[in-house]
MIZAPA-371795 format. One record per residue (C-alpha): x, y, z. Coordinates in Angstrom, 2 decimals, padded with zeros to 5 digits, always signed. Example, Ala and Ser with C-alpha at 12.3 -4.5 7.8 and 13.67 -1.06 7.14 Angstrom:
! MIZAPA-371795
REC       X       Y       Z
REC +012.30 -004.50 +007.80
REC +013.67 -001.06 +007.14
! end
This chain:
! MIZAPA-371795
REC       X       Y       Z
REC -005.40 +074.17 +037.05
REC -002.76 +072.07 +035.23
REC +001.18 +072.93 +036.39
REC +004.51 +071.81 +035.48
REC +004.47 +070.15 +038.59
REC +001.07 +068.08 +038.18
REC +002.62 +066.92 +035.13
REC +005.53 +064.51 +036.92
REC +008.31 +067.07 +036.07
REC +011.16 +066.46 +038.75
REC +012.68 +069.07 +041.15
REC +015.89 +070.15 +038.82
REC +013.26 +070.62 +035.55
REC +010.91 +072.49 +037.79
REC +013.70 +074.99 +038.48
REC +014.39 +075.74 +034.95
REC +010.41 +075.96 +034.26
REC +010.63 +079.04 +037.09
REC +013.59 +080.50 +035.83
REC +012.34 +080.71 +032.62
REC +009.18 +081.74 +033.44
REC +006.97 +079.28 +031.95
REC +003.46 +079.71 +034.37
REC +001.19 +076.93 +032.78
REC +001.71 +074.27 +030.07
REC +000.61 +074.22 +026.42
REC -001.65 +071.83 +025.10
REC +001.13 +069.81 +023.49
REC +002.91 +070.31 +026.68
REC +000.46 +068.80 +028.69
REC -000.86 +066.43 +026.51
REC +002.55 +064.75 +025.63
REC +004.96 +065.17 +029.01
REC +003.05 +062.76 +031.05
REC +003.11 +059.66 +028.29
REC +006.92 +060.55 +027.61
REC +007.57 +060.10 +031.12
REC +005.29 +057.33 +032.48
REC +006.20 +055.03 +029.40
REC +008.01 +053.51 +027.30
REC +006.37 +054.26 +024.07
REC +006.49 +055.38 +020.51
REC +005.39 +058.78 +019.97
REC +003.82 +061.16 +016.90
REC +002.27 +064.53 +017.90
REC +000.52 +066.73 +015.20
REC +000.92 +070.30 +016.58
REC +001.77 +073.77 +014.90
REC +004.90 +075.28 +014.67
REC +005.09 +077.70 +018.21
REC +003.41 +075.53 +020.40
REC +005.91 +074.59 +022.75
REC +006.99 +071.17 +021.38
REC +010.78 +071.51 +022.15
REC +009.84 +071.76 +026.09
REC +007.47 +069.00 +025.18
REC +009.87 +066.36 +024.46
REC +012.76 +068.01 +026.08
REC +011.89 +068.06 +029.28
REC +010.96 +064.16 +029.63
REC +014.42 +063.31 +027.68
REC +016.54 +065.26 +030.27
REC +014.92 +063.37 +033.44
REC +014.84 +059.76 +031.56
REC +018.57 +060.04 +030.73
REC +021.33 +059.07 +033.16
REC +023.50 +062.08 +033.45
REC +026.35 +060.04 +035.23
REC +026.64 +057.93 +032.12
REC +028.60 +060.00 +029.62
REC +027.30 +057.90 +026.86
REC +025.12 +059.44 +024.09
REC +021.42 +058.03 +024.95
REC +019.19 +060.87 +022.94
REC +019.25 +061.99 +019.70
REC +017.37 +064.99 +018.34
REC +016.85 +065.58 +014.64
REC +016.24 +068.91 +013.00
REC +016.00 +070.44 +009.02
REC +017.88 +073.03 +009.63
REC +020.93 +074.59 +011.48
REC +019.16 +077.43 +012.71
REC +016.53 +075.02 +014.41
REC +019.51 +072.93 +015.56
REC +020.90 +075.48 +017.10
REC +017.80 +076.56 +018.77
REC +016.93 +073.38 +020.17
REC +020.22 +072.85 +021.49
REC +020.23 +076.35 +023.31
REC +016.96 +075.55 +024.84
REC +017.72 +072.08 +026.12
REC +020.73 +073.86 +028.21
REC +018.51 +076.27 +029.51
REC +015.87 +073.44 +030.24
REC +018.94 +071.12 +032.15
REC +020.85 +073.26 +033.70
REC +020.00 +072.36 +037.19
REC +021.02 +068.93 +036.16
REC +024.43 +067.93 +037.45
REC +026.59 +066.43 +034.41
REC +024.67 +066.56 +031.86
REC +025.87 +067.64 +028.21
REC +023.83 +068.87 +025.30
REC +025.76 +069.04 +022.15
REC +024.95 +070.46 +018.50
REC +026.27 +069.08 +015.52
REC +025.30 +070.65 +011.89
REC +027.01 +071.84 +008.22
REC +028.61 +075.30 +007.93
REC +030.99 +074.64 +011.08
REC +034.11 +072.84 +012.03
REC +033.39 +068.81 +011.72
REC +036.46 +068.24 +014.16
REC +035.52 +071.08 +016.84
REC +032.12 +069.24 +017.06
REC +033.46 +065.52 +016.99
REC +035.64 +066.46 +019.96
REC +032.62 +067.98 +021.82
REC +031.19 +064.40 +021.22
REC +033.63 +062.47 +022.64
REC +034.57 +064.65 +025.81
REC +030.91 +063.36 +026.28
REC +027.23 +064.25 +025.31
REC +024.42 +062.54 +026.60
REC +021.86 +064.21 +024.12
REC +022.66 +065.23 +020.26
REC +020.91 +067.38 +018.29
REC +021.64 +067.14 +014.93
REC +020.78 +068.11 +010.93
REC +020.46 +064.87 +009.13
REC +023.57 +065.70 +006.51
REC +026.46 +066.52 +009.25
REC +025.27 +063.28 +011.25
REC +025.18 +060.89 +008.21
REC +028.35 +061.93 +007.55
REC +029.69 +061.62 +011.25
REC +028.15 +058.46 +011.53
REC +030.24 +057.60 +008.62
REC +033.57 +059.08 +009.83
REC +032.85 +057.56 +013.07
REC +032.72 +060.14 +014.62
REC +029.94 +059.58 +016.65
REC +028.14 +056.71 +018.11
REC +024.13 +056.68 +018.25
REC +024.32 +053.22 +018.71
REC +023.16 +052.59 +022.29
REC +020.44 +055.72 +022.50
REC +017.37 +055.33 +024.10
REC +014.96 +058.46 +022.99
REC +014.96 +059.23 +019.42
REC +013.32 +062.39 +018.16
REC +012.11 +063.79 +014.77
REC +011.76 +067.46 +015.31
REC +009.64 +069.29 +012.07
REC +009.38 +066.04 +010.64
REC +007.21 +067.49 +007.38
REC +009.99 +069.66 +007.09
REC +012.72 +067.41 +007.06
REC +010.90 +065.47 +004.18
REC +010.28 +068.35 +002.10
REC +013.82 +069.02 +002.21
REC +014.66 +065.69 +000.75
REC +016.07 +064.07 +003.62
REC +013.73 +060.96 +003.69
REC +016.68 +058.67 +002.61
REC +019.46 +060.14 +004.98
REC +016.71 +059.77 +007.71
REC +016.43 +056.28 +006.90
REC +019.86 +055.54 +007.05
REC +020.70 +057.29 +009.92
REC +018.02 +054.91 +011.82
REC +019.21 +051.72 +010.49
REC +022.38 +052.95 +013.21
REC +019.90 +053.36 +016.25
REC +018.31 +050.08 +018.15
REC +015.12 +048.64 +017.71
REC +013.99 +049.21 +021.01
REC +014.86 +052.59 +021.59
REC +011.32 +055.29 +022.04
REC +011.03 +057.19 +019.14
REC +009.17 +060.41 +019.67
REC +007.69 +062.07 +015.82
REC +006.87 +065.86 +016.29
REC +005.40 +067.46 +013.12
REC +003.12 +070.19 +012.09
REC +001.18 +068.33 +008.88
REC +000.75 +064.53 +008.42
REC +001.80 +064.24 +004.56
REC +002.23 +060.43 +003.39
REC +006.04 +060.57 +003.76
REC +005.93 +061.65 +007.34
REC +003.43 +058.61 +007.95
REC +005.72 +055.97 +005.94
REC +008.68 +056.95 +008.38
REC +006.11 +056.48 +011.34
REC +004.98 +052.88 +010.01
REC +008.23 +051.86 +009.13
REC +010.43 +052.88 +012.27
REC +008.19 +053.13 +014.95
REC +006.44 +050.28 +017.02
REC +002.55 +050.96 +017.60
REC +003.06 +054.76 +017.98
REC +000.62 +056.60 +019.98
REC -001.01 +059.53 +018.13
REC -001.55 +063.39 +020.11
REC -003.11 +065.69 +017.61
REC -003.16 +069.43 +019.01
REC -005.94 +071.50 +017.20
REC -006.85 +070.03 +013.72
REC -004.61 +068.32 +011.66
REC -003.46 +071.02 +008.95
REC -005.50 +073.81 +010.24
REC -003.83 +076.77 +011.53
REC -003.01 +078.44 +014.78
REC -006.42 +080.58 +016.15
REC -004.74 +083.34 +017.01
REC -003.70 +084.09 +013.58
REC -006.04 +086.40 +011.23
REC -005.66 +085.55 +007.75
REC -006.14 +088.48 +005.01
REC -005.75 +088.64 +001.33
REC -005.65 +091.32 -001.14
REC -006.49 +091.40 -004.86
REC -003.33 +092.67 -006.16
REC -001.96 +092.79 -010.08
REC +000.99 +090.67 -010.22
REC +003.23 +093.65 -011.11
REC +001.91 +095.69 -008.61
REC +002.92 +093.46 -005.33
REC +005.85 +096.10 -004.52
REC +003.52 +098.88 -004.02
REC +000.86 +096.85 -002.25
REC +003.69 +095.56 +000.06
REC +004.94 +099.06 +000.76
REC +001.83 +100.19 +001.39
REC +000.96 +097.58 +003.85
REC +004.14 +097.92 +005.77
REC +003.52 +101.88 +006.02
REC +000.02 +101.06 +007.58
REC +001.89 +098.69 +010.31
REC +004.36 +101.20 +011.62
REC +005.36 +098.55 +014.44
REC +005.11 +095.54 +011.95
REC +008.12 +093.23 +012.80
REC +007.75 +090.33 +009.75
REC +008.84 +087.72 +007.26
REC +008.06 +088.28 +003.69
REC +008.16 +085.16 +001.76
REC +009.20 +084.87 -002.05
REC +009.62 +082.12 -004.60
REC +012.89 +082.61 -005.78
REC +016.13 +083.58 -004.91
REC +016.42 +086.63 -006.99
REC +013.20 +087.78 -006.09
REC +013.54 +087.70 -002.56
REC +017.02 +090.35 -002.95
REC +015.04 +092.49 -005.36
REC +012.78 +093.07 -002.87
REC +014.78 +093.46 -000.20
REC +016.64 +095.69 -002.14
REC +014.07 +097.97 -002.84
REC +012.48 +097.92 +000.75
REC +015.82 +099.37 +002.12
REC +015.84 +101.71 -000.93
REC +012.41 +103.25 +000.70
REC +014.13 +103.28 +004.08
REC +013.05 +100.32 +005.66
REC +015.12 +098.43 +008.14
REC +014.84 +095.22 +005.53
REC +017.15 +091.73 +005.08
REC +016.98 +088.95 +002.63
REC +017.99 +085.39 +003.60
REC +018.24 +082.64 +000.57
REC +020.07 +080.11 -000.47
REC +023.28 +082.29 -002.14
REC +024.19 +083.22 +001.15
REC +027.21 +081.60 +003.00
REC +026.02 +080.29 +006.49
REC +027.68 +083.11 +008.16
REC +026.09 +085.57 +006.16
REC +023.06 +084.22 +007.05
REC +023.53 +083.55 +010.70
REC +024.59 +087.27 +010.64
REC +021.00 +088.39 +009.25
REC +018.82 +086.10 +011.99
REC +020.87 +087.40 +014.50
REC +020.19 +090.85 +013.52
REC +016.58 +089.74 +013.07
REC +016.15 +088.52 +016.23
REC +017.70 +091.46 +017.95
REC +015.10 +093.43 +015.85
REC +017.65 +095.45 +014.30
REC +015.98 +094.53 +011.32
REC +012.13 +095.16 +010.80
REC +011.39 +092.97 +007.68
REC +012.78 +089.79 +006.97
REC +012.52 +088.51 +002.98
REC +013.31 +084.88 +002.78
REC +012.40 +081.86 +000.49
REC +010.96 +078.96 +002.03
REC +013.86 +076.91 +001.88
REC +016.21 +080.05 +003.92
REC +013.56 +080.16 +006.10
REC +012.80 +076.77 +007.77
REC +014.23 +076.99 +011.14
REC +013.51 +080.27 +012.10
REC +011.94 +080.26 +015.49
REC +011.18 +084.01 +016.59
REC +008.55 +084.67 +018.99
REC +007.82 +087.66 +018.26
REC +006.66 +087.99 +014.59
REC +003.94 +090.34 +014.20
REC +003.39 +089.84 +010.44
REC +003.70 +086.74 +008.04
REC +003.59 +088.27 +004.25
REC +002.95 +085.53 +001.26
REC +004.74 +088.03 -002.01
REC +003.44 +085.01 -004.11
REC +000.94 +081.99 -002.35
REC +003.18 +078.94 -002.35
REC +001.64 +076.14 -004.39
REC +001.41 +074.05 -001.67
REC -001.49 +074.88 +000.94
REC +000.92 +072.87 +003.83
REC +003.56 +075.58 +003.23
REC +001.41 +078.10 +003.86
REC +000.23 +076.35 +007.05
REC +004.25 +076.86 +007.95
REC +004.82 +080.24 +006.60
REC +001.74 +081.40 +009.01
REC +002.65 +079.56 +011.80
REC +006.00 +081.79 +012.28
REC +003.66 +084.22 +013.62
REC +000.98 +084.38 +016.49
REC +003.10 +082.17 +018.58
REC +003.40 +082.03 +022.50
REC -000.01 +083.65 +023.00
REC +000.25 +086.31 +021.02
REC -001.56 +087.84 +018.00
REC -000.11 +087.73 +014.54
REC -001.28 +088.65 +011.10
REC -001.01 +086.78 +007.98
REC -001.24 +088.37 +004.55
REC -001.21 +087.13 +001.24
REC -001.15 +089.32 -002.09
REC -003.21 +086.99 -004.86
REC -004.14 +087.91 -008.69
REC -007.64 +087.40 -009.76
REC -006.71 +084.41 -011.55
REC -005.47 +082.94 -008.32
REC -008.08 +083.87 -006.16
REC -009.82 +080.71 -006.16
REC -007.00 +079.14 -004.33
REC -008.10 +081.30 -001.35
REC -011.12 +079.13 -001.19
REC -009.07 +076.03 -001.14
REC -006.95 +077.64 +001.87
REC -010.11 +078.29 +003.58
REC -011.43 +074.93 +003.42
REC -007.93 +073.29 +004.40
REC -007.33 +075.43 +007.58
REC -011.14 +075.47 +008.06
REC -010.96 +079.09 +009.16
REC -012.04 +082.03 +007.18
REC -009.97 +084.51 +005.43
REC -010.37 +088.25 +005.29
REC -010.63 +090.12 +001.82
REC -008.62 +093.83 +002.81
REC -009.34 +096.61 +000.43
REC -005.57 +098.53 -000.46
REC -005.30 +101.83 +001.56
REC -004.98 +104.81 -000.69
REC -001.94 +107.28 -000.46
REC -003.81 +109.66 +002.26
REC -004.18 +106.59 +004.57
REC -000.91 +105.65 +004.23
REC +000.05 +109.21 +004.95
REC -002.22 +109.57 +007.72
REC -000.89 +106.36 +009.30
REC +002.91 +107.25 +009.11
REC +002.23 +111.14 +010.55
REC +000.16 +109.52 +013.66
REC +003.20 +107.01 +014.09
REC +005.75 +110.02 +014.02
REC +003.99 +112.45 +016.29
REC +003.78 +109.10 +018.88
REC +006.82 +108.99 +018.53
REC +007.80 +112.49 +019.04
REC +005.61 +112.64 +022.20
REC +007.28 +109.92 +023.42
REC +011.03 +110.59 +022.85
REC +012.90 +111.24 +025.97
REC +014.19 +114.93 +026.57
REC +018.63 +115.12 +026.41
REC +019.11 +117.16 +029.32
REC +022.49 +118.28 +027.75
REC +020.21 +120.10 +025.15
REC +018.75 +122.35 +027.65
REC +021.49 +125.33 +027.65
REC +021.03 +125.51 +023.89
REC +016.98 +126.00 +023.82
REC +017.09 +129.96 +023.86
REC +019.25 +129.95 +020.93
REC +016.88 +127.64 +019.26
REC +013.60 +129.16 +020.57
REC +015.16 +132.82 +019.32
REC +016.06 +131.48 +015.65
REC +012.51 +130.19 +015.30
REC +011.51 +133.37 +016.97
REC +009.61 +135.11 +013.17
REC +007.84 +131.66 +012.76
REC +004.69 +130.74 +014.10
REC +003.68 +127.71 +015.30
REC +001.52 +126.27 +012.42
REC +004.15 +127.16 +010.27
REC +007.35 +125.27 +012.09
REC +005.14 +122.14 +012.13
REC +004.56 +122.14 +008.72
REC +008.14 +123.15 +008.04
REC +009.56 +120.06 +010.43
REC +006.70 +117.79 +008.38
REC +007.92 +118.32 +004.88
REC +011.43 +117.74 +006.03
REC +010.44 +114.50 +007.97
REC +008.32 +113.31 +004.90
REC +009.76 +115.00 +002.01
REC +010.24 +111.35 -000.06
REC +006.65 +110.50 +000.20
REC +004.72 +110.98 -002.66
REC +001.09 +111.94 -001.73
REC -000.10 +111.74 -005.42
REC -002.92 +109.27 -005.75
REC -001.41 +107.44 -008.38
REC +001.70 +106.72 -006.03
REC -000.07 +103.80 -004.07
REC -002.48 +103.27 -007.09
REC -002.94 +099.39 -008.49
REC -003.90 +099.54 -012.11
REC -002.72 +096.05 -012.93
REC -003.35 +097.12 -016.80
REC -000.84 +099.89 -017.34
REC +002.23 +098.19 -018.47
REC +003.04 +095.09 -020.52
REC +004.75 +092.70 -018.67
REC +008.25 +093.40 -020.75
REC +008.05 +097.06 -019.90
REC +007.81 +096.26 -016.35
REC +010.45 +094.68 -016.66
REC +012.58 +097.03 -018.48
REC +011.39 +099.52 -015.93
REC +012.75 +096.99 -012.94
REC +015.93 +096.80 -014.48
REC +016.03 +100.69 -014.75
REC +015.24 +101.06 -011.36
REC +017.89 +098.56 -010.11
REC +020.51 +100.29 -012.36
REC +019.55 +104.11 -011.20
REC +019.48 +102.05 -007.20
REC +022.77 +101.26 -007.93
REC +024.09 +104.59 -009.16
REC +022.39 +106.27 -006.57
REC +024.38 +103.90 -003.64
REC +027.89 +104.35 -005.46
REC +027.81 +108.36 -006.63
REC +025.18 +110.08 -004.65
REC +026.08 +108.89 -001.02
REC +029.69 +110.11 -001.34
REC +030.64 +112.77 +001.37
REC +033.60 +114.42 +001.97
REC +034.22 +112.86 +005.54
REC +034.78 +109.49 +004.49
REC +036.87 +106.35 +005.45
REC +037.14 +104.04 +002.05
REC +037.97 +100.68 +003.51
REC +039.18 +097.33 +001.88
REC +038.17 +094.06 +003.06
REC +039.11 +090.77 +001.53
REC +035.65 +089.32 +000.68
REC +034.32 +089.18 -002.90
REC +032.48 +087.42 -005.62
REC +034.00 +084.45 -004.65
REC +032.23 +084.73 -001.15
REC +029.21 +084.89 -002.97
REC +028.71 +088.38 -002.85
REC +027.25 +091.07 -005.12
REC +026.73 +094.99 -004.20
REC +023.85 +094.66 -002.55
REC +024.17 +091.63 -000.40
REC +027.58 +093.02 +000.79
REC +026.26 +096.30 +001.64
REC +023.37 +094.76 +003.51
REC +026.07 +092.33 +005.44
REC +027.90 +095.14 +006.38
REC +025.10 +096.91 +007.37
REC +023.71 +094.41 +009.66
REC +027.08 +093.64 +010.84
REC +027.54 +096.93 +012.04
REC +024.57 +097.64 +013.22
REC +024.40 +100.82 +010.71
REC +021.67 +102.64 +008.98
REC +021.30 +102.39 +005.04
REC +022.95 +105.61 +004.23
REC +025.98 +104.77 +006.72
REC +027.14 +102.24 +004.34
REC +028.11 +103.51 +000.43
REC +029.76 +103.37 -002.55
REC +030.33 +099.34 -002.18
REC +032.31 +097.55 -005.00
REC +033.00 +094.13 -005.50
REC +035.66 +092.68 -007.33
REC +036.54 +088.77 -007.14
REC +038.88 +088.39 -004.42
REC +038.22 +091.69 -002.37
REC +035.55 +094.72 -002.26
REC +035.98 +098.25 -001.28
REC +033.27 +100.04 +001.11
REC +033.04 +103.55 +002.52
REC +031.68 +104.72 +005.67
REC +031.38 +108.14 +008.06
REC +034.90 +109.12 +009.36
REC +032.93 +108.93 +012.81
REC +032.33 +104.97 +012.15
REC +036.15 +104.21 +011.81
REC +036.77 +102.93 +015.30
REC +033.56 +100.60 +015.55
REC +034.35 +099.63 +011.72
REC +038.26 +098.20 +012.36
REC +037.09 +097.15 +016.13
REC +034.29 +094.71 +014.52
REC +036.48 +092.88 +011.98
REC +039.21 +092.48 +014.71
REC +040.14 +088.75 +014.59
REC +037.11 +087.70 +013.12
REC +036.80 +084.44 +011.78
REC +034.43 +083.33 +009.16
REC +033.90 +080.25 +007.51
REC +037.58 +078.94 +008.75
REC +039.29 +081.84 +007.49
REC +040.11 +085.48 +008.79
REC +038.30 +088.30 +007.28
REC +040.39 +091.40 +007.19
REC +039.78 +095.24 +006.80
REC +041.98 +098.28 +006.39
REC +041.39 +101.96 +006.13
REC +043.03 +102.70 +002.27
REC +045.09 +105.73 +002.39
REC +043.83 +109.37 +002.71
REC +040.23 +107.41 +001.99
REC +040.93 +107.24 -002.09
REC +040.33 +103.69 -003.56
REC +044.03 +101.98 -004.56
REC +043.91 +099.99 -007.62
REC +043.43 +096.38 -007.10
REC +045.98 +095.46 -010.08
REC +048.73 +097.61 -008.40
REC +048.03 +096.56 -004.89
REC +046.43 +093.12 -005.12
REC +049.80 +091.31 -004.70
REC +050.58 +093.53 -001.48
REC +047.65 +091.90 +000.53
REC +047.74 +088.87 +002.30
REC +044.91 +087.05 +002.90
REC +044.54 +084.09 +005.43
! end
């Protein structure tokens, strides 16, 4: 059996391996690490997302740099801020036992001077997004003229995002004799051009089949009329009660709309797309990683760099145009040796694309029939029963037990259970039409009209129905200028405060500020959470309005101070 020790790692790195609980190397680590440790060579490694590529290039780079020399010796380019931070955190963990090593992340959306100061204090390894690195090179805030090792991670993603010219420009500031290591899930022509132009006779390592999907992912598809996609999504989520997944949509508008509907239906969901500020995206991603959010609804661009090992499902609300994009999407599940499921909602007219995917991935996709309302309901009941049976008993309720038993004394066991079920599932529609996929029932125009009506009723219900007497009304100095709508602000507040959907209500967004309400029991939580909070280099202020009433913006706006 291959071990990390047999790959040639030194004692300091083996300590990290043991502490992190790594047992045996993955295929890409087994093939790549010995080459990079023993040879001065350029290398192209093709492997899917989630196969352990960071350790494959991270361990050799840490072992080969001179930690006593504070000059930058290693450069790692990544496509997104999220992946940049993730790689940096991993490299710091790997190198904890190496005295004097310093890894610094530089990316957009953060204070550039603070990042420059960290570089100035000494950084043997710099992890960077192309745009911010190019800017810092131009300002002479970072020097990569003496690097020995350069990694292009997720190279196909970077080029898909339009970083080709940036990468070319960055590499002209690096030495010709450096070792270049390129890691990619696929090998499109643009990646091949980078390899030919900036690499010297690179070795090529392929783990699995080029452009193939991970073997531990089950690929499924549902034939669903376009206007019934959301009903299909709701059915799939209801049948998979422990789902922790990503739902991919084509547009920012649809992403937000789907997330809003999921929240309205009681699911823990959030949207991530280009209209959110970087801080909003960070908060959503932090909530997702901590599993406070069950479903992350995302566009392809916003989802790049998501690195979470426990994702159970990837749902393609619509198919992407490129098979490579589908490969990237599905590669976010079935990671770290775990099983995953990739689901596609496809219309009859697009069914031919399934055959194209099968040919490209060299795997068979299973057609699944949509469950009936009765099947969905049965699944939800079974899950609820298991939850009830495994709920820890609160000992402090014991004294109240006789009173409660006495109150239900006249009811039979069957009646009591029926009442509990009726209360628990009062919003679930068991009518056969509830999850029916006719596809012919509405014209496109009536569908859009119905959707708009649904959105308006959703907004009215949030602002008017949820208006308990025991509420606190808060003022917050963010608004439309910060790219918030009432739905995105509510979503942000719920995620940031770790509250349920109904705990934040009556959200009103003005141009420069907003109002929202919570139950009084959350007052201390809200005020403490926003105490000294800095977002986008300015202070976010939250204040309790007098007597829980909304004060007039025109009358009070000038009295408020904004930092």
